[in-house]
N, C-alpha and C positions, 0 to 999 in steps of 0.2 A: 272242325268244330260245328256243330249245331243243335242250338238253342229251340227250347219247348218253359212253356210256359201253357195253364187253363187248372182257376182258381178250383170252376166248377168242380171240375169232373178230380181233380186233386191235390188244389185245397191252394194253399199258395209258397211253391215250390217252384225253385227254376231249375230245371233239366238244362245240361250241357254234356252232348257227348262228344266227342272226338273218336272214338273208333268199337263197334263191339265187342266184349266178353260173355264172353261161355257163363252160366251159369262155377260151374266148378273152376273156372279158369280168373273167377275173378275175386280182390279182393276188394273188400268194403273199409274206409275207414273215415272217422267219423270222427269232429270234436268241433261241439257243441251243434250250432244252423250248417257245418261247411263238413260234407261230403264228397273229400275224391276214391274214388271208381279206377280202381288199377289191377288193369293183365298179371296178377298171377308168375305168372312168365320172365315175360319180362321185363315188369314192374312199368311197362308202360304208365301212362293217365290213359282209362278209358271216360273220363268221365270226369261231371261236377250238379253234383248236386246242393242247394242254396235254400235250404228252410227258412222259412220265414222271411221271403226276400226284398218284399214290402217293408222291412223294414232298412233297410237296404239299398235303399232307393226304388223309385219309380218303375216298374214292367205295364208297357203298354201292348198290345193288343191275347192271340189265342192260339194256341197249337202253334205248329211254326213260326216262331219273331225274328224278325235285324235280327244277325248276332254289331248294336252299335254301337261307338264309345260306353254308350249310358252302363249297356246290359257289363264290359267291360269295367266299367266302373265298377260297379256296384259288387261286381264277382271280389275281382279283388279289395274290399272296403270289408263286404264279410268275411271271406281268407282271415285280413292282419286281424279283424275284431275279434275270432276267436285264435289265433298264433298262428297264425299258418302260414307262408313265403310257397307264392307259384308261377312259374317260368315258363307257357308255356306260350304256341301260337298258337292264337286265337281266326287261324284264318276260318274262313266259313263257307265250308264245299252243300251247296240246295241237295239239299235229302227230298224234297217234294217239288215235282218239274213239270211244266206242259208236257203234256206226252199226246204223240199222236199217232192214231191203231192209224196205221195200216190194212192187218188184217183182223178181221171177225170170222172164226171157224165152231161151230157146236165139239165137243168136247168128246172124245170117244166111246166115252164108259160112265160119261156125266149129260142128260134130259136136261137139267142146270146150269149150266156150267157153258162157256163158251172161251174160247184157247188166243188168245190178241197177238197179233208181234204185234210193238209197239216203239214208235221211231222217239228218245227221250234226246237226238241233237250228237250231240257227241260218238253215241251207244246204241242199241237198239233191245228190245228184252221181252219173254218172252212174260206173260204174266198171263194165268189164269182168271174168268172171273164171272160171278156168282151174277151178276144185275143184266134185271132187262130188258135194261136201253142201251147195254152192248152195241156198239155198231161199225163200220168198218169207215169211215175219215173225220168221225171226230178227234176234237182237241180236249185231255183227257187230264186232271189231275193225274200223277200219279205219287207214292209213297217206294223212293227205292226201298231196298234193303241196307235196314239198317236206322233207317224213319223210323221214331217213337209217336205215337199216334199222339192224337189229344187225353182217347181213355188210357194211353200209357204202352199200351201195345207192341210188341218192337212188329217191323217187319223183318222178314229173316226170308232165308231161299229156305226153297216147298217143291212137295211133289204132291200135290190133286186128284186123284186117282192118274196115277198114273203119266203125271199132266204138270211140265217144271215149268214153276212157277218162281218169276225174279221181281219181287214191287206184290203192290198194288194198284188198280182204279179205286181214283174211292167217293164214297158220297161228300153231299153238303153234310150228312151231319157224322157219317166219319172224322171231316174234317173239323168238327165243334164248330161251326157257320151257323149266327144266329137265321133263326127265322125260316133250319130247312124242313123242305119236303117231308110227312113221314112215311107220303110211299115210296119203295122199295128202289132206287136205280141212282149208275153215277152221276155225279157232279158234270152236265157235258155246258162245254168254255168255249166262249163268240171264238170265233174266226183269222183278230187279227192278235190273238197270243200271240208269243212267238216261242215257236217249236223246241224246249232244254231251257226256257229259262226259267227262271225261280219267281213258285205258287207260293207266297204269301196271304 
């Protein structure tokens, strides 16, 4: 379960994502301010949206946020006050992590794209990146498949000009960080960041 909140970008809505379900396979059930997203095929709970989240508790942070006991309590309160009962594992697996760019090569079919091999700690991913400042040897923020950006964009597996891409290397602006630079470019992290650790 991963938690996201961006009041400026999408309003006072707390998003919890457990698994991705395609639009055709998504069943949305709304009960007042409490919205459940289920997998239509399996019936499994894929996510929860809490509308007017600040009415049910305090939400700190912007973008991907830590799934604390306070956030769990907020969700439980929202469910209860909207006539629902929920019972599921709030375990959080980070979808925004520190990655290490092991290699970065020119995309064979696009001048402004690079094909990067990125170490995510427990796994490695190929990610196609269009940032002009991407280079091997950098530590970066990677939005893994299934992550929801502050803009509401859901990261999916894709093919960009024929090259597979499993995730997105993020800029400060894409992460919704304050004082993000106007010029294009990914956010380069300091060397002391641990590869594979959660980036919040």
